[in-house]
C-alpha positions as CSV (number, residue, x, y, z in Angstrom):
1,M,77.0,142.8,80.2
2,Q,76.8,146.6,80.6
3,T,78.6,148.9,78.2
4,T,79.0,152.6,79.2
5,I,79.2,155.5,76.7
6,Y,80.1,158.9,77.8
7,M,78.4,161.2,75.2
8,V,80.4,164.4,75.0
9,R,78.7,167.2,73.2
10,H,81.3,169.4,71.5
11,A,82.4,172.7,73.0
12,E,81.8,176.1,71.5
13,S,82.6,176.4,67.8
14,P,82.0,179.6,65.8
15,F,79.5,179.0,63.0
16,V,81.0,179.4,59.5
17,F,78.6,178.9,56.7
18,G,79.7,176.1,54.3
19,Q,82.3,174.7,56.8
20,E,80.1,172.4,58.8
21,K,82.7,169.6,58.8
22,E,85.9,171.7,59.1
23,R,85.1,174.3,61.7
24,G,86.9,173.8,65.0
25,L,86.6,175.1,68.5
26,S,86.9,178.7,69.6
27,D,89.5,179.7,72.2
28,E,86.8,179.3,74.8
29,G,85.9,175.9,73.3
30,H,89.5,174.7,73.5
31,A,89.6,175.8,77.2
32,D,86.4,173.9,77.8
33,A,87.8,170.8,76.1
34,V,90.6,170.8,78.7
35,R,88.0,171.0,81.4
36,V,86.2,168.1,79.8
37,A,89.4,166.0,80.0
38,D,89.9,167.2,83.6
39,K,86.4,166.1,84.5
40,M,87.0,162.7,83.0
41,D,90.4,162.1,84.5
42,S,89.0,159.8,87.2
43,I,86.9,157.8,84.7
44,H,88.3,154.7,83.1
45,V,88.1,154.9,79.3
46,D,88.8,152.0,76.9
47,Y,87.8,153.5,73.5
48,V,87.4,157.0,72.1
49,A,85.2,157.7,69.2
50,A,83.9,160.9,67.5
51,S,82.1,162.1,64.4
52,T,84.3,163.1,61.5
53,Y,83.6,166.8,62.3
54,E,86.6,168.7,63.6
55,R,84.8,170.3,66.6
56,T,83.9,166.9,68.1
57,I,87.4,165.5,67.6
58,Q,89.0,168.6,69.2
59,T,86.6,168.3,72.2
60,V,87.6,164.7,73.1
61,Q,91.3,165.1,72.0
62,Q,92.7,165.6,75.4
63,V,90.7,162.7,76.8
64,A,92.4,160.5,74.2
65,V,95.9,162.0,74.5
66,R,96.0,161.6,78.3
67,R,95.3,157.9,77.9
68,S,97.4,157.4,74.7
69,L,94.3,156.2,72.9
70,P,93.5,156.9,69.2
71,I,90.3,158.7,68.2
72,H,88.2,156.5,65.9
73,T,86.0,158.6,63.6
74,Y,82.7,157.7,62.1
75,D,81.0,159.8,59.4
76,E,77.6,158.1,60.3
77,L,77.7,159.9,63.6
78,R,77.9,163.4,62.1
79,E,75.4,166.1,63.0
80,R,71.9,165.9,61.5
81,P,71.3,168.7,59.0
82,I,67.6,169.7,59.4
83,K,67.9,171.6,56.1
84,G,70.1,171.4,53.1
85,L,73.7,172.7,53.8
86,D,73.7,174.9,50.7
87,Y,71.3,177.5,51.9
88,K,70.8,179.7,54.9
89,A,67.7,179.8,57.1
90,P,66.8,181.9,60.1
91,W,67.6,180.3,63.5
92,E,63.9,180.6,64.5
93,E,62.9,178.6,61.4
94,L,65.4,175.9,62.2
95,L,64.2,175.6,65.9
96,I,60.6,175.1,64.7
97,A,61.8,172.4,62.3
98,I,63.9,170.6,64.9
99,E,61.0,170.6,67.3
100,K,58.6,169.2,64.7
101,S,61.1,166.6,63.7
102,F,60.9,165.0,67.2
103,T,57.1,164.5,66.9
104,D,57.1,163.7,63.1
105,H,60.2,161.5,62.5
106,D,59.7,161.9,58.7
107,Y,59.9,165.7,58.7
108,A,62.8,167.8,57.5
109,L,63.2,171.1,55.6
110,A,64.1,170.9,52.0
111,G,67.4,169.0,51.5
112,G,67.5,168.1,55.2
113,E,67.6,164.8,57.0
114,T,64.7,163.5,59.0
115,T,65.0,162.0,62.5
116,R,64.2,158.5,61.0
117,E,66.9,158.9,58.4
118,A,69.5,160.1,61.0
119,Q,68.7,157.1,63.2
120,A,69.0,154.7,60.2
121,R,72.6,155.8,59.6
122,S,73.7,156.4,63.2
123,I,72.2,153.5,65.2
124,P,73.8,150.6,63.4
125,V,77.3,152.2,63.8
126,L,76.7,152.9,67.5
127,E,75.5,149.4,68.1
128,Q,78.6,148.0,66.2
129,I,80.8,150.2,68.5
130,I,79.0,148.7,71.5
131,L,79.3,145.2,70.2
132,E,83.0,145.5,69.6
133,N,83.5,147.1,73.0
134,K,81.1,145.1,75.1
135,G,81.5,145.6,78.8
136,K,83.9,148.5,78.2
137,S,83.8,152.3,78.7
138,I,83.6,154.5,75.6
139,V,83.9,158.2,75.1
140,L,81.9,159.5,72.1
141,G,82.5,163.1,70.8
142,T,79.2,164.1,69.4
143,H,76.7,166.9,68.6
144,G,73.6,168.0,70.4
145,N,71.0,167.1,67.8
146,I,72.3,163.7,66.7
147,M,73.0,162.8,70.3
148,T,69.3,163.5,71.1
149,I,68.2,161.6,68.0
150,I,70.2,158.6,69.1
151,L,68.8,158.7,72.6
152,N,65.3,159.1,71.2
153,Y,65.7,155.8,69.4
154,Y,66.1,154.1,72.7
155,D,63.7,156.3,74.7
156,A,61.1,158.5,73.1
157,S,61.1,160.9,76.0
158,F,64.4,162.4,74.6
159,G,63.3,165.1,72.3
160,Y,63.3,168.8,71.7
161,E,63.2,169.9,75.3
162,F,66.2,167.7,76.2
163,W,68.2,169.0,73.3
164,M,67.4,172.6,74.2
165,Q,68.7,172.2,77.8
166,T,72.1,170.7,76.7
167,S,75.2,172.9,76.9
168,K,78.4,173.2,74.9
169,P,80.2,171.2,76.1
170,D,78.2,168.7,77.9
171,I,78.8,165.1,79.1
172,Y,76.2,162.4,79.6
173,K,76.7,158.8,80.9
174,A,74.6,156.3,79.0
175,V,74.7,152.6,80.1
176,F,73.5,150.0,77.6
177,E,72.7,146.3,78.2
178,N,71.2,143.8,75.8
179,G,70.4,146.5,73.2
180,K,68.6,148.7,75.7
181,L,69.5,152.0,77.4
182,I,69.2,151.1,81.1
183,H,70.7,154.1,82.8
184,F,71.3,157.8,81.9
185,D,72.6,160.8,83.8
186,R,74.5,164.0,83.3
187,V,78.2,164.1,84.3
188,W,78.9,167.7,83.3
189,E,77.9,169.8,86.3
190,P,75.8,172.8,85.5
191,S,78.0,174.9,87.8
192,T,80.9,174.3,85.5
193,V,79.0,175.4,82.4
194,N,79.9,178.8,81.0
195,T,76.9,181.2,80.8
């Protein structure tokens, strides 16, 4: 039996150091979240989930509201910190670390989480969601890096290059059957992405 997950990468959220969990969407991000809901209006949805981070919840909120569905939150689906959250690092350094983490699953900067560790906490929860919603359609509010890490678990071709080409927001349709990812495509049309 096939289960479909629409992975919705969160919309634009201004970075605020020390507020990784609490920071919400920008005005542009809120407008894009409405566009996400508009895009998904014709899609049947049985279950809405998100990480516990405010920006993912806000991105799928209208999808849930329009269907009178609750948003189920899971801390295990939070974004992967490639470094400790208590210190700053240049973006270029983070990019190099993220790229390396997809070829060396045990690599992270000091205090950070490796790809293997992120998969170990996220995959069991995702598979439980699939099991409890077998044959249904799920919307998952997620983050770019953990989404790529989850997909990488099922198909090693998902890595740094895939992550780099995703947008904020973004929507991907992933179909699972018997514990395998059997179909994947982009739902969010590039022409609707803000540049």
